[in-house]
C-alpha positions as CSV (number, residue, x, y, z in Angstrom):
1,X,72.8,158.6,159.8
2,X,72.7,160.7,162.7
3,X,71.9,159.0,166.0
4,X,70.1,160.6,168.9
5,X,70.7,159.3,172.8
6,X,67.8,159.6,174.9
7,X,67.9,159.5,178.6
8,X,64.7,157.8,180.1
9,X,63.9,158.2,184.3
10,X,60.9,157.2,185.9
11,X,59.4,160.6,187.4
12,X,58.8,158.6,190.7
13,X,61.8,156.6,191.0
14,X,65.0,158.8,189.9
15,X,67.2,155.5,190.5
16,X,65.8,153.7,187.5
17,X,67.0,155.2,184.4
18,X,68.0,154.1,180.7
19,X,69.7,155.3,177.9
20,X,68.9,154.2,174.4
21,X,70.4,155.1,171.1
22,X,67.9,155.1,168.0
23,X,68.2,156.6,164.1
24,X,66.8,160.1,164.0
25,X,64.6,159.0,161.2
26,X,62.7,156.4,163.3
27,X,59.3,157.1,164.9
28,X,58.3,157.3,168.4
29,X,56.7,153.9,168.5
30,X,60.4,152.7,167.8
31,X,61.2,154.5,171.2
32,X,58.1,153.6,172.7
33,X,59.0,149.8,172.2
34,X,62.4,150.4,172.7
35,X,61.7,151.5,176.2
36,X,59.6,148.8,177.3
37,X,62.2,146.2,176.1
38,X,64.4,147.4,178.5
39,X,61.8,147.6,181.5
40,X,59.9,144.3,180.7
41,X,56.5,146.1,180.1
42,X,53.6,145.1,177.8
43,X,54.1,147.7,175.0
44,X,50.8,147.3,173.5
45,X,48.9,149.8,175.8
46,X,47.5,153.2,175.4
47,X,50.4,155.8,175.8
48,X,51.8,159.2,174.8
49,X,54.5,161.4,174.5
50,X,54.3,165.1,175.0
51,X,57.0,167.6,173.4
52,X,58.0,169.6,176.7
53,X,59.4,172.2,178.4
54,X,62.4,172.4,180.3
55,X,60.2,172.7,183.2
56,X,58.3,169.4,181.9
57,X,54.9,171.4,181.0
58,X,53.2,169.1,178.5
59,X,52.6,170.2,174.7
60,X,51.7,168.6,171.5
61,X,50.9,165.0,172.2
62,X,52.3,161.9,170.3
63,X,50.1,158.6,171.1
64,X,49.8,155.0,170.4
65,X,46.5,153.3,170.7
66,X,44.5,156.9,171.2
67,X,40.8,156.8,172.4
68,X,38.0,157.9,169.7
69,X,38.4,161.4,171.5
70,X,42.0,162.1,170.4
71,X,41.5,160.6,167.2
72,X,38.8,162.8,166.4
73,X,40.7,165.9,167.7
74,X,43.7,164.7,165.4
75,X,46.2,163.7,167.5
76,X,49.6,162.7,165.9
77,X,50.2,159.0,165.9
78,X,53.7,157.3,167.0
79,X,53.7,155.2,163.8
80,X,54.0,158.0,161.7
81,X,55.7,160.5,163.9
82,X,59.8,160.5,163.0
83,X,61.7,162.0,166.1
84,X,63.6,164.5,163.5
85,X,60.2,166.3,163.4
86,X,60.0,166.9,166.8
87,X,63.4,168.0,167.6
88,X,63.8,171.7,168.2
89,X,66.6,171.7,170.9
90,X,69.7,169.9,171.4
91,X,68.5,169.0,174.9
92,X,64.9,168.0,174.0
93,X,62.7,167.1,176.5
94,X,59.7,164.6,176.4
95,X,56.9,164.2,178.8
96,X,55.9,160.4,178.6
97,X,53.0,158.6,180.1
98,X,52.6,154.8,179.7
99,X,49.7,153.0,179.8
100,X,46.7,155.3,180.8
101,X,45.0,152.9,182.6
102,X,47.6,152.4,185.2
103,X,49.9,155.2,184.4
104,X,53.3,155.6,184.8
105,X,55.0,158.9,184.2
106,X,58.5,159.1,182.6
107,X,60.6,161.9,181.7
108,X,62.9,161.8,178.3
109,X,65.8,163.8,177.6
110,X,67.9,164.2,174.4
111,X,71.7,164.0,176.0
112,X,73.6,163.3,172.7
113,X,73.7,163.7,169.0
114,X,76.0,161.2,167.5
115,X,76.8,161.9,164.1
116,X,77.4,158.4,162.9
117,X,75.8,155.3,163.4
118,X,77.4,152.2,164.1
119,X,76.9,149.5,161.3
120,X,77.1,146.4,163.7
121,X,74.6,148.1,165.9
122,X,70.9,147.3,165.4
123,X,69.2,150.2,166.6
124,X,66.8,151.4,168.7
125,X,69.7,149.9,171.2
126,X,70.2,149.8,174.6
127,X,72.8,151.7,175.8
128,X,73.0,152.1,179.1
129,X,70.5,150.3,182.1
130,X,70.3,151.6,185.6
131,X,68.1,150.1,188.2
132,X,65.5,147.6,188.2
133,X,62.1,149.0,186.9
134,X,59.2,148.5,189.3
135,X,56.9,145.7,188.5
136,X,53.3,146.2,188.0
137,X,50.3,144.4,188.8
138,X,48.5,143.3,185.6
139,X,44.6,142.5,185.9
140,X,45.1,139.1,185.1
141,X,48.1,138.5,186.9
142,X,47.4,138.3,190.5
143,X,51.4,137.2,191.4
144,X,52.6,140.5,190.4
145,X,53.3,143.5,192.5
146,X,53.3,147.0,192.5
147,X,55.9,149.3,194.3
148,X,53.1,151.4,195.4
149,X,49.7,151.2,195.5
150,X,46.8,152.9,197.4
151,X,43.8,150.9,199.2
152,X,40.4,150.9,197.3
153,X,38.7,151.1,200.4
154,X,38.5,152.4,204.1
155,X,36.7,149.7,205.6
156,X,38.4,148.2,208.8
157,X,39.8,144.8,207.9
158,X,40.1,143.3,211.4
159,X,42.3,140.5,210.7
160,X,44.8,142.8,209.0
161,X,44.7,145.5,211.7
162,X,45.8,142.8,214.1
163,X,48.5,141.3,211.6
164,X,46.8,138.0,211.6
165,X,48.1,134.7,210.0
166,X,47.0,131.3,209.4
167,X,49.1,130.2,212.6
168,X,46.8,132.4,215.0
169,X,44.1,130.4,214.4
170,X,44.4,128.5,217.3
171,X,44.9,130.9,220.0
172,X,41.5,133.2,218.5
173,X,39.8,129.8,219.3
174,X,41.0,129.3,222.7
175,X,40.1,132.8,223.3
176,X,36.3,131.9,222.6
177,X,35.7,135.1,221.0
178,X,36.5,137.0,224.3
179,X,38.7,139.8,222.5
180,X,36.3,140.4,219.9
181,X,33.0,140.5,222.3
182,X,34.4,143.0,224.7
183,X,31.9,145.8,223.2
184,X,29.0,143.3,225.0
185,X,30.9,142.9,228.2
186,X,30.8,146.6,228.5
187,X,27.2,146.8,227.6
188,X,26.5,143.8,230.4
189,X,28.3,146.6,232.9
190,X,26.4,149.5,232.3
191,X,23.1,147.4,232.5
192,X,24.1,146.1,236.3
193,X,25.1,149.8,236.8
194,X,21.8,150.9,236.2
195,X,20.3,148.3,238.3
196,X,22.0,149.3,241.1
197,X,21.3,152.8,240.9
198,X,17.7,151.9,240.7
199,X,17.6,150.2,243.9
200,X,19.1,153.2,245.3
201,X,16.4,155.0,244.4
202,X,14.2,152.9,246.5
203,X,16.4,153.3,249.5
204,X,16.0,156.9,249.2
205,X,12.2,156.7,249.5
206,X,12.7,154.5,252.5
207,X,14.6,156.8,254.3
208,X,13.1,160.0,253.8
209,X,9.6,159.2,253.3
210,X,8.5,159.1,256.8
211,X,9.9,162.7,257.4
212,X,7.0,164.3,254.8
213,X,4.6,162.6,257.7
214,X,5.9,164.4,260.9
215,X,4.2,167.2,261.7
216,X,6.6,170.3,263.2
């Protein structure tokens, strides 16, 4: 039985790669689960391989846990799809999206075909692992972290903007809120300036008012 050796790399993390040996008659589900034994991710997530061109343009889809729309469209299922049925090139490529809820994109490339399998090895087999897979925050795992994330809100967060730490509490109390109330102080100053101008207007009337009564 021949063996395919696939190189799997994160699209956004080139330094993280896996090389997996797998029998030609095994399925895409076998490859899918082998990838996530090597990354530590939960394999029971809706994911898909796509037959790809050399430029990583996606073609036919092979899915696991597909949604109803894909099922109705007759998508190929990983558990029913043997790898050998989709290999048309000795350097065949597949574009792979893991977990459509929080997707990670991978490049999967056939890099070697080994004519004989090793009877001492249980396939799929992790041949080589390079780099640590980035961790993913699960909805029920607050302690996890993601390598990159975008803020979910554009609202101004005062404590985060000033790099607040719990030890700063005493300083804030000692300030008595003076730093935060700066806008109110400015408003008071503006009111005082307006009062000054009002007094000046009365003075102008006293100074020039008699000139209107003089006869020339």
